[in-house]
N, C-alpha and C positions, 0 to 999 in steps of 0.2 A: 649927882655926878654923872657926866655924860661920857659913855664908853664908845669908842671909835674903833671898828674893826679895820685894822690896817692890812689884814691878809688878803691875798688875791682870790676873793670869793667867786668872782666870775669864772676864773680858770677852774676852780674847784667844782663848780656846778657843771661846767662843760665836760670835766672828766667824769663826773657822775652820770651825766646824760649819755656819754660815749660808752661807759661801762654797762649802763642798762640796755643800750641798743645792742652792744655786742652779745650780752646775756640772752636778750629776747631773740636775737638772730640765731644764737647757738640752740636755744630751746626749739625754735621753729625747724632748724636743720635736723635736730635729733627727732622731732616729731615727724618731719618728712621722711626720714630714713626708716623710722618704724613704720609708717604707713606703706612706704615702698617695699619694705621687707615682708609685711603682712600680705600685701597685694601679690608679691612675687610668689610667696608660699601658697596662696590660693590659687594662682595660675598654675603652679607646678602640680598642685593636687588635681586641678581640672584636667591638665595635660596628661598626667598619670592615668586618670580614670578613662579619658578618651583613647589613650594608647591601649589600655586593657580592653576596652570595647572593640577597638580596631583589631586586636590580636584575636579576640574571640570570633569576630566576624570573618577574619581571614581563615581561621581553623574551621569554621562552619562552611565556608565557601569551599574550602579544599575537601571537606567531608562530602559535601553535596556533588562536587565535581566527580568524586570517586564513585558516588552512588550513580550519577548519570552515566559514567563510563560502564558501570555494571549493568545498568538498564539497557544501554545501547547493545552491550555484548549479549544480553539475554534476549533482546529483540531480534538480533541477527541470528541467534541460535534458534529461537522460535520460527522465524522465516525459513531457515534451512530445514528444520523439522517439517514445517508445512509443505515446503517444496517436495521433500522426499515422500511425505504421506501423499500428496497429490500425485506423484509420479507412480507410487504403488497402487493407488486407487485407479489411475488411468490404465495401468497395465492389467489390473484385474478386471476392469470394465471392457477393455478392448482385446482381451485375449480370445474371446469367442467371435470377434467381429469377422475375421476371414472365413470362419465356417458359415456365418450367416450370410456373408457376401456370396460365397459360392453357391450355397443353397438357393439364395434368391435369384441368382443368374440362371441357375438351372430351371427354376420355376417359371421365370418371366421371359426366357428366350423362346421365341416361337420356332416352330419348325420351318426349315428353309434357311436358318442362319447358323453359321459356323464361326465361333469366336476363335481368333488367333492369338490375341494378347490381352492381358489384364494387368494393369499397373496401378498401385494405390499410393497416393501421396497425401498423407493426412487423411482428410474426410473425402478427397476427391479421388475417383476411380476412373482411369482412362481405359477405354475398351476399344479394340479393333477387331474387325471380323469381315466375313464375306456372306453376303445375302443373295438369295436368288432373285428377289425383286425389291423395288423401292417400298412396296407395301409391307413387306416383312420387317423392314427397318422401322417404318412408321408404327407398326404394332409393337415392336420392341420398346420404342420410346413411350408409347401410351402405357404399356404394362409397367414399366419401371416408374412412370409418373403417378399412376392411379391405383395399381394393384399390389404394390409391394409396401410392407411396413418398414423395410429397411433402407429402401432406396427413394431418392427424390431428386427433383431439379435436373432431369436428363437434358442434355444439350447435344445436338448433332454438329460435330466439327467439320466432317467432310465426307462426301460420298461420291464415288466415280465409277463408271462402267469399266469392266475389264473382261478379257476373254481368257478362258482357262481350258486347257486340254484335259479331258478325262482319261480314265485308264483305257477306255475303248478308242482313244484318239479321236474323240468328238470334241468339237469346238462349242463351248457353252458360254453364253453371255451372262456374267455375274456382276456383282456390285461390291467394290470395296468401301467400307465405311469405318469412321472413327467417331467416337462419341465420349462425352464425359457425363458421370452421374455422381451425386453426392450421397454419402453414407449418413444415415441418421444415427445420432448418438443413442446408446442403450437406454439413457434416462428418458429420452423423448419417445423411444419405442415402448417402454414401460408405462409412461403417462398416457400415451395414445391408446394402449391396450386396456388400461384401467378405467378410461374415461367411459366407454360404453357400459361397462359392468356397473360403475357408479350411477350412471343415468338409468340403467334398467332397474336397479335396486331402488332408486328414488321414485321411479314410476309405478312400483308395486303398490296396491292398495293396503291400507293397514289392516292387520288381523284383528277382527272384533274380540274382545275379551269375553270369556265364558261367564255366564251368570252362575254365582254360586248358589 
């Protein structure tokens, strides 16, 4: 007996293929959504980790900025303390300088010179006076240049002849002069004073040891 299928089998197969296509499409869509969700969660975790690292770095940078400010404040305080210390040391070092200056001027001023003005500006001393002769001024310059441990670099600024009337109403020809001289620092004076002593001690022969 021959069976003949009179149903629309082609339409039925087409519907089955369409249903299988939509099922596979849905499965792919679900799989894609799952993959996207997993990737999004991974990205969110990475972002959260990076945000945490950024926040940690920001907090560390802020802490370091505060430390740098503290260090800068400490440095300024240290510089101020050093400046005060140097000022005190300079005062202690220079407190005896006027005494040494006057003492040296008394020692190095030759006879026949009368000092009328002494002005100190830092290490430079301006001196004006009256001399009997030019030779007296030259001698004064030599003394301050070679014979004084506290004075150096004398420089004659001006010298001019003048006439003065003495108490006996005599006319005398004298010389007005002005000069500059430099004060040596006390450290340089101490070093210059200690150098000959050190050289003398180095030149002494060694003392032989006694035989036991």
